[in-house]
C-alpha positions as CSV (number, residue, x, y, z in Angstrom):
1,X,0.0,0.0,0.0
2,X,1.4,3.3,-1.1
3,X,0.8,6.8,0.2
4,X,0.4,10.1,-1.8
5,X,0.1,13.6,-0.4
6,X,-3.0,15.5,-1.1
7,X,-1.2,18.2,-3.2
8,X,0.4,15.5,-5.3
9,X,-2.9,13.8,-5.7
10,X,-4.7,17.0,-6.7
11,X,-1.9,17.9,-9.1
12,X,-1.9,14.5,-11.0
13,X,-5.1,12.6,-10.3
14,X,-4.7,10.5,-13.5
15,X,-1.3,9.2,-12.4
16,X,-2.6,8.3,-9.0
17,X,-5.6,6.5,-10.5
18,X,-3.3,4.7,-12.9
19,X,-1.4,3.3,-9.9
20,X,-4.7,2.1,-8.4
21,X,-5.7,0.6,-11.8
22,X,-2.4,-1.3,-11.7
23,X,-3.5,-2.9,-8.4
24,X,-1.9,-0.6,-5.8
25,X,-3.9,0.8,-2.9
26,X,-3.2,4.4,-2.1
27,X,-3.6,6.4,1.2
28,X,-4.1,10.1,0.6
29,X,-2.5,12.1,3.4
30,X,-2.3,15.7,4.4
31,X,0.6,16.2,6.8
32,X,0.2,13.4,9.4
33,X,-3.5,13.0,8.8
34,X,-5.0,10.2,6.6
35,X,-7.7,11.6,4.4
36,X,-8.8,8.8,2.2
37,X,-7.9,5.3,1.0
38,X,-8.3,4.4,-2.7
39,X,-8.4,0.7,-3.5
40,X,-8.8,-1.2,-6.8
41,X,-12.3,-2.3,-7.4
42,X,-12.9,-6.0,-6.9
43,X,-13.0,-8.1,-10.0
44,X,-16.3,-9.5,-11.0
45,X,-16.2,-13.2,-11.1
46,X,-18.0,-15.4,-13.6
47,X,-19.8,-17.2,-10.7
48,X,-21.6,-14.0,-9.6
49,X,-25.2,-13.9,-10.9
50,X,-25.8,-11.2,-13.4
51,X,-28.7,-8.7,-13.3
52,X,-31.9,-10.4,-14.1
53,X,-35.0,-9.0,-15.6
54,X,-38.0,-7.7,-13.6
55,X,-39.9,-10.8,-14.9
56,X,-37.3,-13.1,-13.3
57,X,-37.5,-11.1,-10.1
58,X,-41.2,-11.7,-9.8
59,X,-41.0,-15.3,-10.9
60,X,-38.4,-16.0,-8.2
61,X,-40.1,-13.8,-5.5
62,X,-40.5,-15.4,-2.1
63,X,-44.1,-14.0,-2.2
64,X,-44.9,-16.1,-5.2
65,X,-47.7,-18.5,-4.3
66,X,-48.4,-16.7,-1.0
67,X,-52.0,-15.9,-2.0
68,X,-51.5,-12.2,-1.7
69,X,-53.9,-10.4,-4.1
70,X,-52.9,-7.0,-5.5
71,X,-55.8,-5.2,-7.2
72,X,-55.0,-2.9,-10.1
73,X,-56.9,-1.1,-12.8
74,X,-57.0,-3.5,-15.8
75,X,-57.6,-0.7,-18.3
76,X,-53.9,-0.1,-18.7
77,X,-54.4,3.7,-18.8
78,X,-53.0,5.9,-16.1
79,X,-54.0,9.4,-15.2
80,X,-51.6,11.9,-16.5
81,X,-50.4,14.4,-13.9
82,X,-51.1,18.0,-14.7
83,X,-49.0,20.9,-13.6
C-alpha cells in the first residue's frame, strides 16, 4: 500500500488512479492525517449472478404462491399528472 500527499494527488489525479488501476492501494495524506484510501475495485467473477429482468424477479419472488392479491386497474391507462 502506497501513500500520496493531497497536493500531489490533486496535481496529478490521473497518475494516482493509474497506480490504483495497476493494483496498488493508495492512502491520501495531508501532513500526518490520513484523508482517504483508494483501492482497486474488486474483479467481477464469472460465478456471480448477473442482473436479471423484472420478470425473473417476480417469478423468483418469495411471495410467489403466497396468496396475496394486489388489485389494479386493468384498463392499462393511467391518469396523466397536470402541472
